[in-house]
C-alpha positions in Angstrom: 107.1 71.7 88.2 106.7 74.4 90.8 103.2 74.4 92.3 102.0 77.8 93.4 98.6 78.1 95.0 97.3 81.5 94.0 94.8 81.9 96.8 94.8 80.9 100.4 93.3 82.9 103.3 95.6 82.8 106.3 94.4 83.9 109.8 95.3 83.6 113.4 92.6 85.8 114.9 88.9 86.4 114.3 86.1 84.0 113.5 85.7 82.8 109.9 82.4 83.4 108.1 80.2 81.8 105.6 81.3 78.5 104.0 85.0 78.7 105.2 86.4 76.3 107.8 86.3 77.4 111.4 89.7 76.3 112.5 92.3 79.0 111.6 94.8 78.4 108.8 97.9 79.9 110.5 101.5 79.6 109.4 102.1 76.2 111.0 98.8 74.7 109.7 99.4 76.0 106.2 103.0 74.6 106.0 101.6 71.2 107.0 98.8 71.3 104.4 101.3 72.4 101.7 103.6 69.5 102.4 100.8 67.0 102.3 99.4 68.3 99.0 102.7 68.9 97.3 102.3 72.7 97.1 105.6 74.7 96.9 104.4 78.3 97.2 101.3 80.2 98.2 99.9 83.6 97.5 98.3 84.7 100.8 95.0 86.7 100.5 94.0 88.1 103.9 90.4 87.4 104.9 88.1 90.2 106.1 87.4 88.5 109.3 90.9 88.8 110.7 91.3 92.1 112.5 95.0 92.1 111.7 94.1 92.0 108.0 97.2 92.3 105.8 99.6 92.4 108.7 99.5 88.7 109.5 100.0 87.7 105.9 102.9 90.1 105.5 104.5 88.7 108.6 104.4 85.2 107.1 105.9 86.5 103.8 108.7 88.2 105.6 109.6 85.0 107.5 109.5 82.8 104.3 109.7 85.0 101.2 110.5 82.0 99.1 107.2 80.3 100.1 104.8 83.2 100.6 103.8 86.4 98.9 100.7 88.6 99.6 97.8 89.9 97.5 96.5 92.3 100.1 93.1 93.8 100.6 92.2 97.5 100.4 88.9 99.2 101.1 88.1 101.3 98.0 85.7 103.4 100.1 88.5 104.4 102.5 89.5 108.1 102.2 93.2 107.1 102.0 92.7 104.3 99.5 94.5 106.1 96.6 97.4 107.2 98.8 97.8 103.7 100.2 97.8 102.2 96.7 100.5 104.5 95.5 102.8 102.9 98.2 101.5 99.4 97.9 104.7 97.8 97.0 106.6 99.5 99.8 105.7 96.6 102.2 108.0 93.6 101.6 106.0 90.7 100.3 103.1 92.8 99.0 102.8 91.9 95.4 99.2 92.5 94.4 95.8 93.8 95.5 92.4 92.2 95.7 89.1 94.0 95.6 86.1 92.2 97.2 83.0 93.4 95.3 80.7 90.4 95.9 78.0 91.9 98.1 75.8 95.0 97.5 77.6 96.9 100.2 81.1 96.0 98.9 80.0 96.7 95.3 78.8 100.2 95.9 82.2 101.9 95.6 82.5 100.4 92.1 79.0 101.6 91.1 79.3 105.1 92.5 82.8 105.8 91.1 84.9 105.7 94.2 87.1 103.0 92.6 87.8 105.2 89.5 90.9 106.8 90.9 92.5 103.5 91.8 92.7 101.9 88.4 95.2 104.4 86.9 97.4 104.2 90.0 97.5 100.4 89.8 98.3 100.6 86.1 101.1 103.2 86.7 102.5 101.2 89.6 102.4 97.9 87.9 100.1 96.4 90.6 98.3 93.3 89.6 94.6 93.6 90.6 92.3 90.7 91.4 88.6 91.3 91.4 85.9 89.2 93.1 83.0 90.7 91.2 80.4 88.1 90.1 77.7 89.7 88.0 79.9 92.6 87.1 81.8 91.4 84.1 80.6 94.3 82.1 82.3 96.7 84.6 85.5 94.5 84.5 85.5 94.7 80.7 85.2 98.5 80.8 88.1 98.9 83.2 90.3 96.6 81.1 89.5 98.5 78.0 90.2 101.9 79.5 93.4 100.7 81.2 95.0 98.3 78.7 98.3 98.0 80.7 96.4 97.1 84.0 96.9 93.5 84.9 93.5 92.2 85.9 92.5 88.8 87.4 88.9 87.7 87.5 88.6 85.7 90.7 86.7 82.4 91.0 85.9 82.5 87.3 83.3 85.0 88.3 81.1 82.3 89.8 78.5 83.7 92.2 78.8 82.8 95.9 77.5 79.4 96.8 76.6 78.6 93.1 76.9 75.0 92.1 76.1 72.9 89.1 74.5 74.6 86.0 73.8 77.8 88.0 77.6 78.3 88.5 78.1 78.3 84.8 75.2 80.5 83.6 77.5 83.5 82.9 80.0 81.4 80.9 79.4 83.2 77.5 80.1 86.6 79.1 83.2 85.3 80.9 84.6 83.7 77.7 84.0 86.9 75.8 86.5 88.7 78.1 89.3 86.7 76.6 89.3 89.2 73.7 91.0 91.6 76.2 94.7 90.5 76.6 95.1 92.2 80.0 92.5 90.0 81.6 93.4 86.7 83.3 91.1 84.3 85.1 91.7 82.5 88.4 90.3 79.0 88.6 90.1 78.7 92.3 88.7 75.6 94.2 86.6 74.8 91.1 85.7 71.4 92.5 83.3 73.1 94.9 81.2 74.2 91.9 80.6 70.6 90.8 77.6 68.4 91.8 79.6 65.3 91.1 82.5 64.1 93.3 86.2 64.1 92.6 87.6 64.0 89.9 84.7 66.4 88.9 84.1 65.1 85.4 81.3 67.6 84.9 83.8 70.4 84.9 86.0 69.1 82.1 84.0 70.7 79.3 83.5 74.2 80.8 87.2 74.3 81.9 88.2 73.3 78.4 86.2 76.2 77.1 88.0 78.6 79.4 91.4 77.3 78.3 90.4 77.5 74.6 89.3 81.1 75.1 92.1 82.5 77.3 94.9 80.1 76.5 97.0 78.5 79.2 99.0 81.7 79.6 96.0 83.5 81.2 94.5 80.9 83.5 95.7 80.6 87.1 95.1 77.7 89.5 94.4 78.1 93.2 92.6 76.3 96.0 90.9 78.7 98.3 91.9 76.1 100.8 89.7 77.3 103.7 86.4 76.6 101.8 87.3 73.2 100.2 84.9 70.4 100.7 87.4 67.9 99.5 91.1 67.1 100.3 93.7 69.8 99.3 95.6 67.2 97.3 92.5 66.5 95.2 92.4 70.2 94.3 96.0 69.8 93.0 95.5 66.5 91.3 92.3 67.6 89.5 94.3 69.8 87.3 97.5 67.8 87.1 95.9 64.4 86.4 92.3 64.8 85.2 92.2 67.5 82.6 93.5 65.7 79.5 93.6 68.8 77.3 96.5 70.3 79.4 99.9 69.2 78.3 103.0 69.5 80.6 103.9 72.9 79.3 100.4 74.3 79.9 100.3 72.7 83.3 103.5 74.4 84.3 102.0 77.8 83.4 98.7 77.3 85.0 100.0 75.7 88.2 102.6 78.3 89.0 104.4 80.2 86.3 101.5 82.5 85.4 101.0 83.9 88.9 104.8 84.1 89.5 105.0 86.3 86.3 102.0 88.5 87.1 103.3 89.2 90.7 106.9 89.5 89.6 107.7 86.9 92.2 111.2 85.8 91.4 
């Protein structure tokens, strides 16, 4: 089984913020972490705090295209956002785009329509779009309905920032309802951090089973969000591989790697 981590923030400059680790995850550190946890490939998602942004992640992907690809960031409020997106795939290693819409300031371009021009471009160019937009699943639904060929990923299962325990799952009915739209996928990233109980996070078995029942194994993507984990990287891998009894080997192969490889057309 090829294990592909669908979300790690790499950085070599800048100071991390919030609940992320302070020591940078640069190329050397990440390779060591991957070897220890048994992870074969990683989708790099540049963090906002690195002033080099997409450039550092792309440099890693150029050096090791068999190990790294990039789901880069774009500011939807930037005047050249649409022009940049039209040429998104020109950069070797750039395979998707992520929109951070998880604070009032970051959310504003979605609410005031500045994002509207980007969705048809992404659909036309075949660019997979990941959206971190907790509390905005209605907007995600509307986009998916209007652009049925747009490949959309709901990041972090739409769990609000820092939510744990029952509060992290309050939106579950709305999330599960999105499964009716076949172009929506969900990314189960670092889910152990939503649990109040320790590894192997038994409290998450039922809600995760509900996600798989709704979306099917073909539309669920595993990832770690390594920089914010409060438990060992290998536990993030083993949680899905060893402690979710409803996942058979074929489903695991999809969730742990094949789905994200297909979405990003990462051969």
